[in-house]
C-alpha positions in Angstrom: 42.7 11.2 -31.0 43.4 10.1 -34.7 44.1 6.6 -35.7 45.7 5.2 -38.7 42.7 3.8 -41.4 44.8 3.0 -44.0 48.5 2.3 -45.3 50.2 2.2 -48.7 52.8 0.2 -49.8 55.2 1.4 -52.8 56.7 -1.2 -55.1 59.3 -1.3 -57.9 57.2 -4.4 -59.2 53.3 -4.6 -58.0 53.2 -8.3 -58.9 56.2 -9.3 -57.1 55.0 -7.4 -53.8 51.7 -8.7 -54.3 53.2 -12.2 -54.6 55.4 -11.6 -51.6 52.5 -10.3 -49.1 50.0 -12.9 -50.1 52.7 -15.9 -49.6 54.0 -14.4 -46.3 50.6 -12.9 -44.5 47.8 -14.6 -46.7 46.8 -10.9 -48.0 44.3 -10.5 -51.2 44.2 -7.7 -53.4 41.7 -6.3 -55.5 42.4 -4.0 -58.6 41.2 -0.4 -58.0 43.2 0.9 -60.7 39.6 2.6 -62.4 38.9 4.5 -59.1 42.1 6.5 -59.1 43.2 6.1 -62.8 46.4 4.5 -62.3 47.6 1.1 -61.3 46.5 0.5 -57.9 45.6 -2.4 -55.8 43.4 -2.5 -52.5 45.3 -4.7 -50.1 42.8 -6.7 -47.7 44.6 -7.9 -44.6 41.7 -9.9 -42.8 37.9 -9.6 -42.1 36.2 -6.5 -41.4 35.1 -7.6 -38.1 38.7 -8.2 -36.5 41.3 -5.3 -35.4 43.3 -4.1 -38.1 43.5 -1.8 -41.4 43.6 -2.6 -44.9 45.4 -0.5 -47.4 46.9 0.1 -50.6 49.7 -0.8 -53.0 51.0 1.1 -56.0 53.9 1.7 -58.0 56.7 3.5 -56.6 56.6 7.1 -57.9 60.3 7.8 -57.1 63.7 5.9 -56.2 63.7 3.9 -52.9 66.5 5.0 -50.4 69.7 3.3 -50.9 70.4 0.2 -48.6 71.3 1.1 -45.4 69.6 4.7 -45.7 66.8 3.9 -43.2 63.0 4.3 -44.4 61.3 7.3 -45.7 57.8 6.5 -44.7 55.9 4.9 -41.7 56.8 1.4 -40.9 53.7 -0.7 -40.7 54.1 -3.8 -37.9 52.1 -6.8 -38.4 50.5 -8.6 -35.6 51.5 -12.7 -36.0 50.8 -15.7 -34.1 54.1 -17.7 -34.9 57.3 -15.5 -35.3 59.5 -18.4 -36.3 57.0 -19.6 -38.9 56.4 -16.0 -40.2 60.2 -15.2 -40.5 60.6 -18.2 -42.3 57.8 -17.3 -45.0 59.3 -14.0 -45.3 62.8 -15.6 -46.1 61.5 -18.1 -48.6 59.5 -15.4 -50.2 62.2 -13.4 -50.7 62.7 -11.0 -48.1 65.5 -10.2 -45.5 66.1 -9.7 -42.1 66.5 -5.8 -41.1 66.7 -6.0 -37.6 66.8 -9.9 -36.1 64.1 -10.9 -33.5 64.6 -9.5 -30.1 62.6 -9.6 -26.9 60.3 -6.7 -25.4 60.5 -8.4 -22.2 57.3 -9.6 -20.6 55.5 -8.3 -23.8 56.5 -9.7 -27.3 58.7 -10.7 -29.5 59.7 -8.0 -32.3 61.8 -7.7 -35.5 61.8 -6.0 -38.6 62.5 -7.4 -42.3 62.7 -6.0 -46.1 60.1 -6.9 -48.5 61.1 -7.7 -52.0 60.8 -4.1 -52.9 63.1 -3.0 -50.2 60.3 -1.8 -48.1 60.8 -2.1 -44.0 57.8 -3.8 -42.3 57.8 -5.2 -38.5 56.8 -8.2 -36.9 55.0 -8.4 -33.7 54.1 -12.0 -31.7 52.6 -11.0 -28.3 54.2 -13.3 -25.3 54.2 -12.4 -21.8 57.1 -14.9 -21.7 59.5 -13.1 -23.9 62.9 -12.6 -22.4 
């Protein structure tokens, strides 16, 4: 079975995207431009001994889909501990609600957002009492 091991976020403004993800999730970034001979940031989402994957941030090579046109890539969902507090950080950092918080009954709270670059991502807070 194959599992995801890396993700990439495309951005019109990589500095703005870095600030957004650092503010909302506490992610850190390392400049890997010299390895790929183009602007590229390694995204560190957490310690190597915890579940999850790291990724990359790069300049968008083509225009993003227009609003209300859906996504043109995988949508990554981020596991979080406090849905409402994370949503507040997203909105304060310039993100937008794409699909409001809803219950996956008996399992979790889920919702989708747009980052400052128009990319869709999800939030997932496990909660057996979600209803």
